[in-house]
Structures are given as structure tokens and as C-alpha cells.
C-alpha positions in Angstrom: 41.8 -29.0 -22.5 40.3 -26.6 -25.0 37.9 -23.9 -23.9 35.8 -21.8 -26.3 34.6 -18.3 -25.1 31.6 -16.9 -27.0 31.5 -13.1 -26.5 30.1 -10.3 -28.5 33.1 -8.1 -27.6 36.8 -8.8 -27.3 39.9 -6.6 -27.9 40.4 -4.7 -30.1 36.6 -4.4 -30.3 35.8 -3.5 -26.7 33.4 -1.1 -25.1 32.6 -2.5 -21.7 33.3 -4.9 -18.9 32.4 -8.1 -20.7 35.2 -7.6 -23.2 37.8 -7.0 -20.4 36.4 -10.0 -18.5 36.9 -12.4 -21.4 40.3 -10.9 -22.3 41.7 -11.4 -18.8 40.2 -14.9 -18.6 41.6 -15.9 -22.0 45.1 -14.7 -21.0 44.8 -16.5 -17.7 43.8 -19.8 -19.4 46.6 -19.5 -21.9 49.3 -18.9 -19.2 48.0 -22.0 -17.4 48.4 -24.2 -20.6 44.8 -24.2 -21.6 44.0 -23.9 -25.3 41.6 -21.0 -25.9 39.3 -20.3 -28.8 37.5 -17.0 -28.7 34.5 -16.2 -31.0 33.7 -12.5 -31.0 31.9 -9.8 -33.0 33.8 -7.4 -35.2 33.6 -4.9 -38.0 35.1 -7.4 -40.4 36.0 -11.1 -40.6 39.5 -12.0 -39.4 41.5 -14.3 -37.1 44.1 -13.5 -34.5 46.5 -16.0 -33.0 48.6 -15.3 -29.9 50.4 -18.2 -28.2 47.5 -20.6 -27.1 44.7 -18.1 -27.9 43.0 -18.2 -31.3 40.3 -15.5 -31.8 37.7 -15.6 -34.6 36.2 -12.2 -35.3 32.9 -12.3 -37.2 31.5 -9.3 -39.0 28.5 -8.1 -37.1 26.0 -5.3 -38.0 26.5 -2.0 -36.2 23.1 -2.3 -34.4 22.3 -2.3 -30.7 22.2 -4.4 -28.7 25.2 -5.8 -30.6 25.1 -9.0 -28.5 21.7 -9.9 -30.1 22.8 -9.1 -33.6 26.1 -10.8 -33.2 24.3 -14.1 -32.4 21.4 -13.9 -34.9 23.7 -12.8 -37.8 26.4 -15.4 -37.1 24.6 -18.4 -35.7 25.5 -20.8 -38.5 29.1 -19.6 -38.6 29.6 -20.0 -34.9 28.2 -23.6 -35.1 30.7 -24.3 -37.9 33.6 -23.0 -35.8 32.5 -25.2 -32.9 32.4 -28.3 -35.1 35.8 -27.4 -36.5 37.6 -26.6 -33.2 35.8 -29.3 -31.0 36.2 -27.6 -27.6 35.8 -29.5 -24.4 33.9 -26.6 -22.9 31.9 -23.7 -24.4 31.5 -20.7 -22.2 28.6 -18.4 -23.0 28.3 -14.7 -22.1 24.7 -14.3 -23.3 21.5 -16.2 -22.6 20.7 -16.0 -26.4 22.7 -18.5 -28.4 20.9 -19.8 -31.5 24.0 -21.7 -32.7 23.3 -24.3 -29.9 20.0 -25.2 -31.6 21.8 -25.7 -34.9 24.4 -27.9 -33.3 21.7 -29.9 -31.6 19.9 -30.4 -34.9 23.2 -31.6 -36.4 23.7 -34.0 -33.5 27.1 -32.4 -33.0 26.7 -30.7 -29.6 29.2 -32.7 -27.5 30.9 -29.9 -25.4 30.0 -29.1 -21.8 28.1 -25.7 -21.7 28.8 -23.1 -19.1 26.7 -19.9 -18.9 28.2 -16.8 -17.3 25.7 -14.3 -15.8 27.1 -10.8 -15.8 24.0 -9.3 -14.3 20.6 -9.9 -12.6 17.1 -8.5 -12.9 18.3 -5.3 -11.3 19.0 -3.3 -14.5 15.3 -3.4 -15.5 14.2 -2.2 -12.1 15.7 1.1 -13.0 13.3 1.7 -15.9 10.8 3.4 -13.6 13.5 5.8 -12.4 14.5 6.6 -16.0 10.8 7.2 -17.0 10.3 9.4 -13.9 13.3 11.5 -14.7 12.7 11.4 -18.5 16.1 9.8 -19.1 15.2 9.2 -22.7 18.5 7.6 -23.8 18.4 5.1 -21.0 14.7 4.4 -21.5 15.4 3.5 -25.1 18.4 1.4 -24.2 16.7 -0.5 -21.4 13.5 -1.1 -23.4 15.6 -2.4 -26.3 17.4 -4.8 -24.1 14.1 -5.9 -22.5 12.4 -6.5 -25.9 15.4 -8.3 -27.4 15.9 -10.5 -24.3 12.3 -11.7 -24.7 12.7 -12.1 -28.4 15.9 -14.1 -27.8 14.1 -16.4 -25.4 11.4 -17.1 -27.9 13.9 -17.8 -30.8 16.5 -19.8 -28.9 16.7 -19.9 -25.1 20.1 -21.5 -24.4 19.4 -22.5 -20.8 18.1 -25.9 -21.8 21.5 -26.8 -23.1 23.5 -25.4 -20.1 25.3 -27.7 -17.7 26.4 -25.1 -15.2 26.0 -21.4 -14.5 28.6 -19.0 -13.2 27.5 -15.8 -11.5 30.1 -13.0 -11.3 29.1 -11.9 -7.8 27.2 -13.3 -4.8 24.4 -10.7 -5.1 24.0 -11.5 -8.8 23.4 -15.2 -7.9 21.0 -14.3 -5.1 18.8 -12.1 -7.4 19.0 -14.5 -10.3 18.0 -17.5 -8.3 15.1 -15.7 -6.5 13.8 -13.0 -8.9 14.7 -14.0 -12.5 12.1 -15.1 -14.9 14.0 -18.4 -15.2 14.8 -18.9 -11.5 13.3 -22.3 -11.4 15.3 -23.5 -14.4 18.4 -22.0 -13.0 18.0 -23.8 -9.7 18.1 -27.1 -11.6 21.6 -26.3 -12.8 25.0 -26.3 -11.0 25.3 -22.7 -9.8 28.6 -21.2 -8.6 30.0 -17.7 -7.9 33.4 -16.9 -9.5 34.6 -13.4 -9.3 36.3 -11.8 -12.4 40.0 -12.4 -12.7 42.6 -9.7 -13.1 46.4 -9.8 -13.6 47.0 -8.5 -10.1 50.8 -8.6 -10.4 50.7 -5.9 -13.2 48.4 -3.7 -11.0 50.7 -4.2 -8.0 53.7 -3.0 -10.1 51.8 0.0 -11.3 50.7 0.8 -7.8 54.3 0.7 -6.6 55.5 2.9 -9.5 52.9 5.5 -8.7 53.6 6.2 -5.1 52.7 9.9 -5.3 49.0 10.7 -5.7 47.6 14.0 -6.8 46.0 15.5 -3.6 42.3 16.0 -3.6 41.8 14.6 -7.1 38.7 12.6 -8.0 38.4 10.4 -11.1 35.3 9.0 -12.7 35.4 6.4 -15.5 32.4 4.8 -17.1 30.1 4.8 -20.1 28.2 8.1 -20.1 24.7 6.9 -19.7 22.2 8.1 -17.0 22.3 5.1 -14.7 26.1 5.5 -14.2 25.3 8.7 -12.2 27.6 11.2 -13.8 25.0 14.0 -13.5 24.7 13.4 -9.7 28.5 13.5 -9.6 28.6 16.9 -11.3 26.0 18.4 -9.0 27.7 17.0 -5.9 31.1 18.3 -7.1 29.6 21.8 -7.5 28.7 21.8 -3.8 31.9 20.3 -2.7 34.1 22.7 -4.7 32.4 25.6 -3.1 33.7 24.3 0.2 37.2 23.5 -1.1 38.4 25.1 -4.3 41.5 22.9 -4.4 39.6 19.7 -5.3 39.6 18.5 -8.9 37.4 16.1 -11.0 38.6 14.1 -14.0 35.9 12.4 -16.1 36.8 9.6 -18.5 34.4 7.8 -20.8 32.1 8.2 -23.8 28.4 7.6 -24.5 25.1 9.1 -25.3 25.4 11.8 -22.5 28.8 13.1 -23.7 27.5 16.3 -25.2 25.3 16.9 -22.1 28.2 16.3 -19.8 30.5 18.7 -21.8 27.7 21.3 -21.8 27.2 20.9 -18.0 31.0 21.4 -17.4 31.0 24.6 -19.6 28.0 25.9 -17.7 29.7 25.3 -14.4 32.8 27.1 -15.6 30.6 30.1 -16.6 29.3 30.0 -13.0 32.9 30.2 -11.7 33.3 26.5 -10.8 36.5 25.1 -12.2 38.9 22.1 -11.9 36.7 19.8 -13.9 38.4 18.0 -16.8 36.8 15.8 -19.4 39.3 13.4 -21.0 37.0 11.3 -23.3 37.6 7.6 -23.6 41.1 6.5 -22.6 42.7 3.2 -23.5 42.9 0.8 -20.6 46.5 1.3 -19.6 46.2 5.1 -19.6 43.0 4.9 -17.5 44.7 2.5 -15.0 47.6 4.9 -14.6 45.1 7.8 -14.1 43.4 5.8 -11.4 46.7 5.1 -9.7 47.5 8.8 -9.6 44.1 9.9 -8.2 43.1 10.4 -4.6 39.7 8.8 -4.9 37.7 6.9 -7.6 34.1 8.1 -7.7 31.6 5.5 -8.9 28.0 6.8 -8.5 26.5 4.0 -10.7 23.0 3.0 -9.7 23.6 -0.6 -10.8 26.5 -2.9 -11.4 27.2 -6.6 -11.2 31.0 -7.1 -10.6 32.5 -3.7 -11.7 36.1 -4.2 -12.8 36.9 -0.6 -12.3 36.1 -0.9 -8.5 38.3 -4.0 -8.3 41.1 -2.4 -10.3 41.0 0.8 -8.2 41.3 -1.1 -5.0 44.3 -3.1 -6.3 45.9 0.2 -7.3 45.5 1.6 -3.8 42.9 4.2 -4.7 39.9 4.3 -2.4 36.4 4.1 -3.9 33.4 6.3 -3.2 30.4 4.4 -4.7 26.6 4.5 -4.7 25.1 2.4 -2.0 23.7 -0.7 -3.7 24.2 -4.5 -3.6 27.3 -4.3 -5.9 29.1 -1.7 -3.6 28.1 -3.5 -0.4 29.9 -6.6 -1.8 32.9 -5.0 -3.5 33.5 -1.9 -1.4 32.0 -2.2 2.1 32.9 -5.9 2.7 36.3 -5.6 1.2 37.0 -2.4 3.1 38.1 -0.5 0.0 36.2 2.8 0.5 32.8 4.3 1.3 29.3 4.0 0.0 26.6 6.7 0.0 23.2 7.4 -1.6 24.7 9.4 -4.5 21.2 10.6 -5.6 21.2 12.7 -2.5 23.7 15.2 -3.8 24.2 17.0 -0.5 25.2 13.7 1.2 27.3 12.8 -1.8 29.2 16.1 -1.6 29.8 15.7 2.1 31.1 12.2 1.5 33.5 13.5 -1.2 35.0 16.0 1.2 35.2 13.5 4.1 37.1 11.0 2.0 39.5 13.6 0.7 40.3 14.8 4.3 40.6 11.3 5.7 44.4 10.9 5.8 44.2 7.3 7.2 41.8 5.9 4.6 44.5 4.8 2.1 46.5 3.1 4.8 43.5 1.3 6.1 42.7 0.1 2.6 46.2 -1.1 1.9 46.0 -3.4 4.8 43.3 -5.3 2.9 45.3 -5.5 -0.3 46.8 -9.0 0.3 43.4 -10.7 0.6 41.9 -8.7 -2.3 44.8 -9.7 -4.5 44.2 -13.4 -3.7 40.5 -13.0 -4.3 40.8 -11.6 -7.8 44.2 -13.0 -8.9 43.7 -14.5 -12.4 45.5 -17.7 -11.6 43.2 -18.3 -8.6 40.1 -17.6 -10.8 41.4 -19.9 -13.6 41.8 -22.6 -11.0 38.1 -22.3 -10.0 37.0 -22.5 -13.6 39.1 -25.5 -14.2 37.7 -27.2 -11.1 34.2 -26.5 -12.5 35.1 -27.8 -16.0 36.5 -31.0 -14.6 33.2 -31.7 -12.9 31.4 -31.4 -16.3 33.6 -33.4 -18.7 
């Protein structure tokens, strides 16, 4: 079988979870003797081959949202690659895929089409919160996505060509089937939930190698945009540090708020509040090692779908403190991997930080859940679920 993954980001050009999602999936397919063709955006045109994976990188304008411009700029070339490679299944990571209309016009669309939904209407519900707080960077980002999403539907809505839909979490499927603008169309398709796959054996080895954790150390890793909650985290840490001056906070990531975050850290240092370290954006391996060494991963994001960092932290034996939302109820509370709290209430947030750092039994309780968590996200298990779906379609 040959599977084609269409994704606007893929290593080495990666900035978020969708790139990691497809990278892990491509490796998993390859190890299970499935031929994989990846078509991704890039800064230039080139092809990479690795065992059973062949990746086409197509030059894409440095405009955001890159997902939109990757598709609109390369539609004909993607269609040509599909005709050349003749995959049994094409897996989409965006609802805007104008190349499908080109293939239909050429009468050469013969592959089964699977659409992966990495989110739900939830992101746009935060627009009011951004406007209320004058989060101008996130307002622009959210409005841009909203406008381009509607423009994409007008130009080429791919849902009419889709045979099955994969939702990356249960709450994502729930909201998409009930509250999405295309809920009725979605309900006509095959809908399944398949969690992201991870190379759990590697994380287990890393966890065992990192048996000693730095006491009272917090780590945060995400794109520095307002809805990820880094400002709430800094305010909460200020309160918590006044209660216990041995705690430390390590911030990893880059984004529009980087200068503001650095400025906030310097201002806190001038106020006599220390032990906050900004590391910038780390490569994936360095970041995973940093999580494994930390006492608690703090994730105050107001919205996520299936956050890989929460899953990776759990598999590394590092408890999670997350904002209470549908994503954390599914991936933290139900999996017993940490604690959730309303992180916008900085006093409660600070109290939760201290409680977790003082809870000596927390890590041991979480490790009891590791076996079931490993099975749930093991890449071989996940690949098996995708293959079962593909066989239903071809």
C-alpha cells in the first residue's frame, strides 16, 4: 500500500504540532512496510528519501497562514505528484485542497481521501477574549485564519471529495459534529477518533535514563502567542515564588510575544523575583530531555486539540498542570497524568503550582498509568488503526 500525506509542514521545516504529527506517522507507516509519500511546504524545491519515505518539498511563500498559501501556490504541482505517485490513500491535514478539484477535472482522482481534523470551532471562540484583552497579535492571527478559511471554502472545499474523517481527539469530534459550519456534511462521512502516534519506546528509554528530576522545577514549552497562556503563567509564578523561593521556571519557545515575555522576566528580576529562565526554541530532542528532567510541565493554553507535549510529558513521567478545558479533561484528568485548574485565575494557578510541587506521591500515582498510556499512543497501535480505516476505503 502507498499512502500520501499532504501537510504544509514537515521536518526540517516544522513549527508546530502538525509537523510532528505527520513525521511520527510517516515513520510509523514506514516501519510497518507501508510506502509513504509526503508533500510539504518548504523554502525551496527539493526531494528527500529515507527508506520507504519519499518527501517532496515545494517552495511556498513566507506568508501566513502558510497552510493556505502552500495549497494555493502549489495546487497544480501537488496534482502532478499525485498522478505520478498514484497513492492508494491521500491523507489531508487541511480542509482547503484545490489540487483535488484539478484532479477531478482531469478525471484522475482515484485514491481514497481521508481528512484529518486537528481542531474544532473552539479556536475562534477565543476571539472575544482576545478583543476584550486587546491581544492584538492573536486577534490578527485568528481573524486571518477565519478569513482564509472562508476564502478556502469558497475556492475549493475538499469535503465533497472526502471518504472518511479522522478527528485527533474525542472532544474534537464532538464539537466538529455538533458545532462546525459543516457538521451536516461531516455526519454523512465515516468519522473516527484516532489519537496521535508517538515512538513510545524512545520516550520510555529517555525516562529511564533521566531518573533524577530537578526538584521544584517547572517547564513550559509552546509557541509564544497569547492563547497559550504564558502571561498567566508568569503572573502565577510571581505569587508562587514569593511563597517558596526554591522553585524555578524554564520557558521554551518562540513567537510574537517573545520580546514581551523577555521584558516581563527582566521586570520581575528588577522586582527581586528570580529563577526564571528563557531558553528560546529548543530542538525536539533537547526539549524532551528538558521535560524529563523537570518536576512539572505547566501548560496554561486556553485551547488545544490533542497536544503532543502533554502526551510526551506523561510518557516521560513528568506530571502536567494544565488549564481546565476539554483538551485537558481528555488528556490529563481522564488519563490521571496531572492536575487541571483555571489558569486565568492566577491565585488559584499559583496555589496549584505549589500543591503539585509538594505532592510527593504524584509522580508515583502517574507512573501507575504509564502502561495504558503507552498502549494508547504507541505508534504501531495508531498505524494499525489507520490501516484498518484505509482497508475499509480501498
